[in-house]
N, CA, C and O of each residue as an XYZ file, in Angstrom:
284
protein
N       0.849     -1.192      0.000
C       0.000      0.000      0.000
C       0.884      1.241      0.000
O       1.841      1.332      0.768
N       0.559      2.183     -0.857
C       1.326      3.419     -0.921
C       0.940      4.348      0.209
O      -0.190      4.332      0.697
N       1.899      5.154      0.611
C       1.658      6.098      1.697
C       0.796      7.245      1.206
O       1.035      7.781      0.123
N      -0.207      7.629      1.990
C      -1.107      8.677      1.542
C      -1.242      9.845      2.496
O      -1.704     10.910      2.085
N      -0.863      9.693      3.737
C      -1.076     10.790      4.677
C       0.150     11.681      4.738
O       1.256     11.248      4.418
N      -0.044     12.907      5.140
C       1.066     13.845      5.239
C       2.116     13.328      6.202
O       3.312     13.482      5.955
N       1.690     12.719      7.292
C       2.638     12.184      8.267
C       3.539     11.147      7.613
O       4.752     11.159      7.822
N       2.956     10.247      6.821
C       3.733      9.204      6.163
C       4.662      9.794      5.109
O       5.810      9.362      5.005
N       4.205     10.766      4.326
C       5.060     11.341      3.297
C       6.205     12.112      3.929
O       7.300     12.150      3.368
N       5.979     12.726      5.084
C       7.046     13.448      5.771
C       8.190     12.501      6.114
O       9.359     12.870      6.008
N       7.852     11.286      6.523
C       8.878     10.303      6.861
C       9.730      9.992      5.630
O      10.953      9.900      5.736
N       9.104      9.832      4.474
C       9.853      9.534      3.263
C      10.716     10.693      2.799
O      11.784     10.467      2.232
N      10.290     11.918      3.020
C      11.037     13.077      2.557
C      12.180     13.425      3.492
O      13.231     13.884      3.046
N      11.985     13.213      4.769
C      12.948     13.660      5.767
C      14.308     13.010      5.524
O      14.448     11.787      5.562
N      15.306     13.858      5.275
C      16.661     13.374      5.103
C      16.991     12.807      3.735
O      18.154     12.501      3.471
N      16.008     12.657      2.855
C      16.249     12.046      1.554
C      16.188     13.045      0.399
O      16.661     12.744     -0.697
N      15.632     14.193      0.619
C      15.323     15.052     -0.510
C      16.547     15.644     -1.188
O      16.438     16.096     -2.328
N      17.707     15.663     -0.543
C      18.891     16.263     -1.144
C      19.232     15.612     -2.489
O      19.624     16.313     -3.423
N      19.093     14.306     -2.604
C      19.420     13.602     -3.845
C      18.224     13.447     -4.777
O      18.404     13.246     -5.979
N      17.018     13.536     -4.250
C      15.838     13.320     -5.084
C      15.707     14.293     -6.253
O      15.366     13.850     -7.349
N      15.957     15.592     -6.086
C      15.836     16.476     -7.243
C      16.763     16.062     -8.383
O      16.382     16.129     -9.552
N      17.968     15.639     -8.049
C      18.920     15.204     -9.070
C      18.405     13.946     -9.765
O      18.428     13.854    -10.992
N      17.948     12.996     -8.986
C      17.428     11.740     -9.556
C      16.168     11.991    -10.385
O      16.022     11.444    -11.478
N      15.262     12.816     -9.865
C      14.031     13.110    -10.603
C      14.328     13.889    -11.880
O      13.665     13.678    -12.896
N      15.305     14.775    -11.846
C      15.686     15.543    -13.038
C      16.269     14.621    -14.097
O      16.078     14.862    -15.289
N      16.975     13.569    -13.691
C      17.503     12.598    -14.655
C      16.364     11.813    -15.308
O      16.424     11.507    -16.499
N      15.338     11.491    -14.537
C      14.189     10.744    -15.063
C      13.284     11.651    -15.894
O      12.776     11.246    -16.940
N      13.087     12.882    -15.418
C      12.189     13.846    -16.063
C      12.957     15.142    -16.345
O      12.823     16.113    -15.599
N      13.760     15.166    -17.417
C      14.602     16.340    -17.683
C      13.818     17.627    -17.939
O      14.387     18.716    -17.881
N      12.530     17.514    -18.217
C      11.706     18.699    -18.463
C      11.421     19.495    -17.183
O      10.999     20.649    -17.252
N      11.651     18.879    -16.018
C      11.406     19.569    -14.755
C      12.559     20.519    -14.431
O      13.724     20.193    -14.657
N      12.228     21.679    -13.909
C      13.254     22.622    -13.471
C      13.543     22.401    -11.987
O      12.758     21.775    -11.274
N      14.670     22.918    -11.542
C      14.994     22.804    -10.112
C      14.000     23.583     -9.265
O      13.729     23.202     -8.126
N      13.452     24.672     -9.806
C      12.406     25.404     -9.079
C      11.166     24.539     -8.880
O      10.542     24.573     -7.820
N      10.814     23.767     -9.899
C       9.639     22.895     -9.798
C       9.870     21.752     -8.822
O       8.917     21.192     -8.281
N      11.121     21.406     -8.598
C      11.474     20.325     -7.678
C      11.808     20.834     -6.280
O      12.186     20.055     -5.405
N      11.669     22.123     -6.074
C      12.004     22.714     -4.769
C      11.079     22.184     -3.677
O       9.856     22.178     -3.818
N      11.692     21.745     -2.597
C      10.961     21.152     -1.479
C      11.049     22.053     -0.257
O      12.135     22.480      0.134
N       9.909     22.335      0.335
C       9.844     23.080      1.582
C       9.316     22.119      2.649
O       8.218     21.580      2.507
N      10.093     21.898      3.722
C       9.629     20.988      4.775
C       8.236     21.369      5.273
O       7.943     22.533      5.548
N       7.395     20.351      5.378
C       6.020     20.558      5.818
C       5.041     20.748      4.671
O       3.829     20.741      4.883
N       5.558     20.920      3.444
C       4.691     21.127      2.280
C       4.844     19.988      1.272
O       4.816     20.204      0.060
N       5.004     18.778      1.795
C       5.177     17.604      0.954
C       3.991     17.381      0.019
O       4.159     17.062     -1.158
N       2.798     17.555      0.566
C       1.583     17.329     -0.221
C       1.541     18.271     -1.428
O       1.157     17.861     -2.524
N       1.933     19.524     -1.228
C       1.946     20.488     -2.329
C       2.932     20.065     -3.411
O       2.627     20.154     -4.600
N       4.105     19.610     -3.005
C       5.107     19.165     -3.968
C       4.597     17.968     -4.765
O       4.744     17.929     -5.987
N       4.009     17.007     -4.094
C       3.510     15.804     -4.772
C       2.417     16.178     -5.766
O       2.415     15.693     -6.897
N       1.496     17.029     -5.354
C       0.417     17.448     -6.265
C       0.964     18.271     -7.434
O       0.521     18.109     -8.571
N       1.926     19.153     -7.153
C       2.528     19.967     -8.211
C       3.223     19.076     -9.242
O       3.056     19.271    -10.446
N       3.999     18.103     -8.774
C       4.671     17.193     -9.692
C       3.658     16.360    -10.478
O       3.858     16.085    -11.661
N       2.584     15.965     -9.823
C       1.542     15.213    -10.513
C       0.941     16.003    -11.661
O       0.715     15.463    -12.744
N       0.683     17.277    -11.425
C       0.131     18.129    -12.491
C       1.136     18.324    -13.619
O       0.773     18.250    -14.794
N       2.384     18.571    -13.274
C       3.414     18.804    -14.292
C       3.689     17.571    -15.135
O       3.965     17.675    -16.330
N       3.612     16.406    -14.509
C       3.961     15.158    -15.196
C       2.735     14.365    -15.649
O       2.861     13.297    -16.249
N       1.547     14.900    -15.355
C       0.305     14.207    -15.714
C       0.262     12.797    -15.111
O      -0.045     11.816    -15.788
N       0.582     12.735    -13.810
C       0.584     11.458    -13.100
C      -0.253     11.598    -11.832
O      -0.440     12.697    -11.310
N      -0.746     10.475    -11.353
C      -1.562     10.480    -10.139
C      -0.681     10.651     -8.902
O       0.541     10.516     -8.955
N      -1.339     10.948     -7.806
C      -0.656     11.076     -6.513
C       0.127      9.796     -6.216
O       1.298      9.853     -5.841
N      -0.521      8.649     -6.383
C       0.133      7.369     -6.094
C       1.329      7.119     -7.010
O       2.345      6.581     -6.570
N       1.212      7.509     -8.286
C       2.338      7.335     -9.205
C       3.534      8.194     -8.779
O       4.676      7.735     -8.807
N       3.263      9.439     -8.385
C       4.343     10.319     -7.925
C       4.980      9.759     -6.660
O       6.204      9.762     -6.530
N       4.165      9.281     -5.733
C       4.706      8.678     -4.509
C       5.577      7.478     -4.835
O       6.639      7.310     -4.235
N       5.157      6.646     -5.765
C       5.959      5.475     -6.165
C       7.302      5.895     -6.740
O       8.332      5.287     -6.449
N       7.284      6.933     -7.553
C       8.524      7.437     -8.161
C       9.454      7.962     -7.070
O      10.650      7.668     -7.081
N       8.917      8.731     -6.138
C       9.730      9.295     -5.059
C      10.294      8.185     -4.172
O      11.467      8.221     -3.801
N       9.471      7.214     -3.838
C       9.921      6.096     -3.015
C      11.016      5.316     -3.731
O      11.998      4.912     -3.109
N      10.853      5.103     -5.035
C      11.885      4.358     -5.776
C      13.185      5.153     -5.849
O      14.267      4.565     -5.830
N      13.097      6.473     -5.931
C      14.306      7.312     -5.903
C      15.003      7.210     -4.553
O      16.232      7.199     -4.484
N      14.222      7.135     -3.483
C      14.795      7.016     -2.142
C      15.511      5.692     -1.941
O      16.444      5.602     -1.143
N      15.082      4.670     -2.656
C      15.656      3.335     -2.433
C      16.862      3.077     -3.323
O      17.465      2.008     -3.230
N      17.229      4.007     -4.171
C      18.379      3.806     -5.069
C      19.668      4.102     -4.367
O      20.738      3.988     -4.964
């Protein structure tokens, strides 16, 4: 089951986001670093923003982020 609550997404973002923009930019070169900017506590906004930019669902974006964290 994919994580859906803000509390759960915070756990995945905490301490991992430094490398995620680089990894996500390699997968999706059309994204800018501004679009990948993460503000602690605003995980939900980032996930929704990326979903709109990439035309992907919340769950798809979460899967991509989780897979980036596990690399």
